[in-house]
C-alpha positions in Angstrom: 0.0 0.0 0.0 2.9 2.3 0.8 4.4 1.8 -2.6 1.1 2.5 -4.4 0.8 5.8 -2.4 4.2 7.0 -3.4 4.0 6.0 -7.1 2.4 9.3 -8.4 5.1 11.4 -6.7 7.9 9.2 -8.2 6.4 9.6 -11.7 6.2 13.4 -11.2 9.8 13.6 -10.3 10.8 11.4 -13.2 9.2 13.7 -15.8 10.9 16.7 -14.3 14.4 15.3 -15.1 16.3 17.0 -18.0 17.8 14.9 -20.7 21.6 14.6 -20.6 23.4 17.3 -22.6 24.9 16.2 -25.9 28.6 16.8 -26.2 29.2 19.9 -28.2 31.8 20.0 -30.8 32.7 22.5 -33.5 29.5 22.7 -35.5 27.2 23.2 -32.6 23.6 22.7 -33.4 24.5 21.1 -36.7 26.2 18.2 -34.8 23.1 17.8 -32.7 20.8 17.7 -35.8 23.1 15.1 -37.4 22.9 13.0 -34.3 19.1 13.1 -34.4 19.1 12.2 -38.1 21.5 9.3 -37.7 19.4 8.0 -34.8 16.4 7.7 -37.1 18.4 5.7 -39.7 18.8 2.0 -39.5 22.2 0.3 -39.6 21.8 -0.5 -43.4 21.2 3.1 -44.3 24.1 4.5 -42.3 26.5 1.9 -43.6 25.5 2.5 -47.2 27.1 6.0 -47.2 30.5 4.5 -46.4 30.4 1.7 -49.0 32.0 2.3 -52.5 29.5 2.5 -55.3 30.0 -0.3 -58.0 28.9 -0.2 -61.7 25.2 0.2 -62.3 22.9 -2.6 -63.4 22.8 -1.3 -67.0 26.6 -1.3 -67.2 26.8 -4.8 -65.8 24.2 -6.1 -68.3 26.1 -4.4 -71.2 29.4 -5.9 -70.2 27.8 -9.4 -69.9 26.1 -9.0 -73.3 29.4 -8.0 -74.9 31.3 -10.9 -73.4 28.5 -13.3 -74.5 28.5 -11.9 -78.0 32.3 -12.3 -78.2 32.1 -15.9 -77.0 29.2 -16.7 -79.4 31.0 -15.2 -82.4 34.2 -17.2 -81.6 32.1 -20.4 -81.2 30.4 -19.8 -84.6 33.7 -19.2 -86.3 35.2 -22.4 -84.9 32.1 -24.3 -85.9 32.2 -23.0 -89.5 35.9 -23.8 -89.7 35.3 -27.3 -88.5 32.5 -27.8 -91.0 34.8 -26.6 -93.8 37.5 -29.0 -92.8 35.1 -31.9 -92.7 33.7 -30.9 -96.1 37.2 -30.7 -97.6 38.1 -34.1 -96.2 34.9 -35.6 -97.5 35.4 -34.1 -100.9 39.0 -35.4 -101.1 37.9 -38.9 -100.0 35.2 -38.9 -102.7 37.7 -37.8 -105.4 40.1 -40.6 -104.3 37.2 -43.1 -104.8 37.5 -42.3 -108.5 33.8 -41.9 -109.0 32.7 -40.3 -112.3 36.1 -40.6 -113.9 36.3 -40.6 -117.7 33.9 -39.4 -120.3 30.5 -40.6 -121.6 28.6 -40.4 -124.8 24.8 -40.4 -124.7 21.8 -38.8 -126.5 19.6 -36.2 -124.8 15.8 -36.2 -125.0 16.0 -34.0 -128.2 18.3 -36.5 -129.9 21.4 -34.4 -129.6 24.7 -36.2 -128.7 26.1 -35.3 -125.3 29.3 -35.9 -123.5 30.7 -35.0 -120.1 32.7 -32.1 -121.5 29.4 -30.4 -122.5 28.7 -29.7 -118.9 32.1 -28.3 -118.0 31.7 -25.0 -116.2 28.3 -25.9 -114.7 27.2 -27.4 -111.5 25.3 -30.6 -112.2 22.8 -32.6 -110.2 22.4 -36.0 -111.7 20.1 -39.0 -111.0 20.0 -42.5 -112.5 16.6 -44.2 -112.9 14.0 -45.3 -115.5 10.7 -43.9 -116.8 8.6 -46.9 -115.8 9.6 -46.6 -112.1 6.4 -46.6 -110.1 7.4 -44.4 -107.2 11.0 -44.0 -106.1 12.3 -42.3 -109.3 9.5 -39.8 -109.5 10.0 -38.9 -105.8 13.8 -38.5 -106.1 13.4 -36.5 -109.3 10.9 -34.2 -107.7 13.3 -33.7 -104.8 16.1 -32.9 -107.3 13.9 -30.4 -109.0 13.0 -28.8 -105.6 16.7 -28.3 -104.9 17.2 -26.7 -108.3 14.2 -24.3 -107.8 15.5 -23.3 -104.3 18.9 -22.5 -105.8 17.3 -20.7 -108.8 15.6 -18.4 -106.3 19.0 -17.0 -105.2 20.3 -14.9 -108.1 23.8 -14.7 -106.6 24.3 -18.5 -107.0 25.4 -20.0 -110.3 22.8 -22.1 -112.2 22.6 -25.9 -111.6 21.9 -28.2 -114.5 19.6 -31.2 -113.6 20.2 -34.4 -115.5 18.3 -37.7 -115.6 20.1 -40.7 -117.0 18.2 -43.9 -117.7 19.3 -47.4 -116.6 16.6 -48.9 -118.9 17.8 -48.2 -122.4 15.6 -51.0 -123.8 12.4 -49.0 -123.2 13.7 -45.4 -122.5 14.5 -44.2 -126.0 14.7 -40.5 -126.9 10.9 -40.1 -127.4 10.2 -41.8 -124.0 12.7 -39.6 -122.2 11.2 -36.5 -123.9 7.7 -37.3 -122.6 9.0 -38.1 -119.1 11.2 -35.2 -118.3 8.6 -32.5 -119.3 6.6 -33.3 -116.2 9.3 -32.2 -113.8 11.4 -29.1 -114.9 11.9 -27.3 -118.2 15.6 -27.6 -117.9 15.7 -31.2 -116.8 17.8 -33.0 -119.4 17.1 -36.7 -120.1 20.0 -38.8 -121.4 19.8 -42.3 -122.9 21.8 -44.4 -125.3 22.7 -48.0 -126.2 22.9 -50.7 -123.6 26.7 -50.5 -123.8 26.8 -46.7 -123.4 24.4 -46.8 -120.4 26.5 -49.6 -118.8 29.7 -47.5 -119.3 28.3 -44.3 -117.6 26.7 -46.4 -114.8 30.0 -48.1 -114.1 31.8 -44.8 -114.0 29.5 -43.5 -111.3 29.3 -46.8 -109.4 25.6 -47.2 -110.2 24.2 -50.7 -109.8 21.2 -51.7 -111.8 19.6 -55.0 -112.8 16.4 -55.6 -114.7 13.9 -58.0 -113.0 11.9 -60.8 -114.7 9.2 -59.8 -117.1 5.5 -60.4 -116.3 2.8 -61.6 -118.7 2.6 -58.0 -120.2 6.4 -57.9 -120.8 6.7 -55.3 -118.1 9.5 -55.4 -115.5 11.1 -53.4 -112.8 14.7 -52.3 -112.7 16.5 -52.5 -109.4 19.1 -49.8 -109.1 21.2 -47.6 -106.8 19.3 -44.6 -105.5 21.4 -41.4 -105.2 21.6 -37.9 -106.5 25.1 -37.0 -107.7 26.7 -33.5 -107.5 29.3 -32.6 -110.1 31.5 -29.5 -109.8 32.1 -27.1 -112.7 35.4 -29.0 -113.2 33.2 -32.0 -114.1 34.4 -33.8 -111.0 32.2 -35.9 -108.7 31.8 -33.8 -105.6 29.1 -35.3 -103.4 26.1 -37.6 -103.4 22.7 -37.7 -101.5 20.6 -40.7 -100.6 16.9 -40.9 -100.1 17.2 -39.9 -96.4 18.4 -36.4 -97.4 15.6 -33.8 -97.8 15.6 -31.2 -100.5 16.5 -28.5 -98.0 19.5 -30.5 -96.8 20.7 -31.2 -100.3 20.3 -27.5 -101.2 22.3 -26.4 -98.1 25.1 -28.9 -99.0 25.2 -27.6 -102.6 25.5 -24.0 -101.3 28.4 -25.0 -99.1 30.2 -26.7 -102.0 29.6 -23.6 -104.2 31.1 -21.4 -101.5 34.2 -23.6 -101.0 34.8 -24.4 -104.7 38.2 -23.7 -106.2 38.8 -25.0 -109.7 41.7 -27.5 -110.0 41.8 -27.2 -113.8 43.0 -23.6 -114.0 
């Protein structure tokens, strides 16, 4: 009870006490104001004034982007150089295989005599097949034509001559070839000849073919190699493309060969 009675007096004396005087330094009131301002700031805010300021976010992003672009450009250059080396090795290996060596003598679908030298100075895409082929030959010729059209759409590229050589000279005479090639491309050149002439050019390009047995209508199927051949302007066998390669892939390959081509006959 005594404590409760004295409590109001104690509180009255407490409020009458003066706050301790702040130490005065040169600056007077300014130092007192700074003290009060600092007392309102948290530790993070007061420490921030003493820390050195680094580069801004925009600067850091710019530096990162420049480093990334440099690394990306170097990687692309190394990749392009690697692809060129691989392509040169592949081309050299194909040349050493002695594919397409020697000349040939055939007739085109207009009845004009043709030889390998007639196509010197041109890029050539060549396919071996026969006009009675039910599906594979039309599909591969259509793919070949698509490649030619894609390349024709780029004026900076040299023209490509498409050629179709028959492996069925018994049925594919000049007239039959003329009827057949007109359904694909106006510049598609059909070549035929005697059995010996066709055998010679087929051996030169390592093309296998064999006529199957005749049915009651004297019709037959010719089994043969399936590939599109690329010849350089030097007349040399440069590459080949199987059924698994799409028209876009073949066109990309031809572009690369064109870019890397250096004549060996000059």
